[in-house]
N, C-alpha and C positions, 0 to 999 in steps of 0.2 A: 096485711100488707107483710111479704118477706122480701127482704134485701142480704143478698149474699156475695158477699167480697171474695174474688178469689186473684190468686196473684201466684206467680210458678217463677222457679231459677232465683232465687235471692241470691244461692250459694255463700252463703255468712258475711254478705256486704254489710258493713255498718250503717253505709248510707241508705241501702234500701229497705233493711231494718228499721231505722228510725222515720223514714218518711212513712213505710206501712204503717206505724204506730200512729202518726200524725194523720193519715187517710183514714184509719178508724175512728180516730175522735170527729172527724170532721164528717164523714158520710155515714155515721152510725148503723152499721150493717146489723142484722140480724144474725149472722155468723161469718166466720172468715174460714176460707178454703187453702191451705197451701199446697199447689198442685206440682210438689215435686222438685229436690235440688233445693231445697230449703236450708240443707246443709251442705257440705262440700268434702268430698273423699278424695281427692288426689293433689293436696296442695295449691300453691297461688293457680289462679287461671292465668291463659297465654294474653289475656286483653284485660284493660280494665287497671284503673291506679289506686283505686279506695282500700280501707282498711278493712281486712276479714276478721270476723267475730271465732270467738272460741267456741265449739258446740255447747258447752255451758254457758256462755254470753249469748248465743241464740236462745235461749228459753228464758233467760232473766231480760233480755229486750224485750219479748212479748207478754211478758206478767201485767203490764199495763192494759192490754186489751181484755175488756171484760166480757164479751159474749163468745160462745162457744168457738173453738177453733180446730178444724177438721184437718190431719194430715193426708195427704195423697204421694206414694213413694215415686222418686223420680232414680234415676241411673245412679247419682250420688249421694244416697242413702244406703249405707251398709252397717260395716260395726259401729260407725259412729252414734248410729241411732241410740245406742246404749246409752252413751255419755248424755246425748240429749235428754231421752225419756228419764232417767234418773236426776237430773238437775230439774225437770219439771214436775216429777212426781214429789219432793223436796217442797218448789214453790206453791201447788196446787193440792197436794194430797191426793191425786188422784193421777192413773196413767193416761198420756195424751190420747185423743180419739184418732184410731186409723180408720181410713176409709181404703180397701186393699181387696177391691174382687169386693166390694160390701156395699150396703145400701143404707142410707141414712134419710129422715126426712126432717126439713126445715122449715118450718111454719107450713106452708102447703105445697113445697116445691120437694119432690124426690131427688136424690142425688145417688151416683152410683160412682165411685170413686176405683178406675181400673187399675191394676198392679201394672209394673214395668217390667218390660221384658228384657231390661238391660240391667248389666251390674251384679250384685250381690242381694239378694234378694231375704237371705236366711234370718238376717236381725229383726228387719222389719216385721215379716211375719210371723215373728217370734213363735213359733211351733203350730201355727194354722195354715197349711199347705192347702190350696183352692181345689186340686186333686188334679189338676193338669195344667198345662202351659195355655193351650188353647181357651177363648172365651166360650166354646162351647161345652165345657166342663162346669161354668158357675154362673156365666149369665143366664141362661134359660130360667134355672132355679129362683133367679132376681126377679125377674120379669112375671115370673108364674107367681110367687107369692107376692108382689107388689103392685101387680098391673100398670097401668097407665102411668103411675107415678114413677114408675122406674124407667119411663121414657121422657121425662122431662128435661133433666141435667146430666151430662156424663162429664167428668174429670178425669183428664188423662194426660201424663205427662209427654210421652212421645205424640206427636200427631198424624192422625191418619194418612198414610200415604196419596200421592196422587191431587194434593192441593196446590194452590198457591201461596200454600204458607209455610213448606219447607223444599228444602233443596234436593230435587231429585238425584239419587246415585249418591247422597253423601251419609256421612255417618249419623246425622240429623233427620236423614228424610223422614223417619217415623216407623210406621206399623202397617202394614197391609193387613193383618188379622182386624186390627183395630178398625181399617175403611171397611171390612167387610162385616163387621158388627154394626157399623153403622148404616151400611146399604141395605142390610137384613131387617134392621128394625127401626130405623127412622127416629131417633129421639129429637126432641126440640131443637136443644144447643149442647154442644160437645165444647168445652174448654182446654187448650194445652198448651204446652212450651216447649221446652227442649232446642228448637232453630231459633237461637238469640238472633240471628242477623238478618234472615230474608223479609220478615213482614218492615223492619226498620230500613233495608236496603229498596223496598219495592215500596214501601209505603202503602201496602195492602194487608190487613188485620184481619178481616173474613172471608168465609169461603163459603162455596154450598155444596153438600151433598144428597143430592135429592133433594128433599123438606127439611135438612137438617145443617142450621147454619152453624161454624166451624168458626171457632176464634184462636188464634196465634197471638198470646200476649207479648213476644217480642221482646223480651226484658234486656234491657242497657244497664252493665253491670256499674257503672258510675252513675247512675240515675241519669234522667229523673223515674222515677219507681213507675211502672206499667201494672195496669190492675184491670181488672172488669167489674163492674156490679150488674149482676143479675137481681132484676126486680119483679115478683109475682105482685098484682094488685088486680083482684074480681076475676080470678081465673085465667088472668091473660099475662102472659110471661115476656120479658124484653131485657136489652141489656144496654149497657152504657161503658164504652170504654173511659178509663181514667186516668191520668196522669199526677204524680206528684215528686216534688222537690225535696 
């Protein structure tokens, strides 16, 4: 059995990091994926009142989590990545595991972490460019190399456009290319974030694009923490929405 815990949009908020460590201890996942904006690049957010951690403190807060942690970039990961990465190396003796247009296998679940099309990606990519912005430059290679496993779970910070999970015409609407990729390849699950408000306001947390189930975690800056647990057992995948104060 594989149990993959996924969160997005922590934005260095102490209350969310603390809740995440508590949730990991409770659900005992096989791995944890942070789906972008776990750091914060532009000072205090215009909403929320709770304390923000430093980039180094974020790495320290995650240290009690003993399962593998994989990182997907959001629009707020820029040069702050270097401070977080260096603190992580000191704590763990190795670099943090990035999913940036790349594939990982967690138990029997194949995961693709999408790059983020917004913000400054040079720091997070660490000199490993994908060869082009459009998914056609890198995604077909992953699908060719890993087959059906590469169509199980996709994690992307920005939502695909045209669902009920983000606000149409807004800066957090998401990415039309990601919708194109989903329509073309039909993965089983897509987990995203970026638009904090729409799922909370509408109380709609998932939508479908063809046969693909898309979930936006709709993070709240002052808690409770919103997360999803993807579970694979005997070849069948499912997911559960979780909250932790």
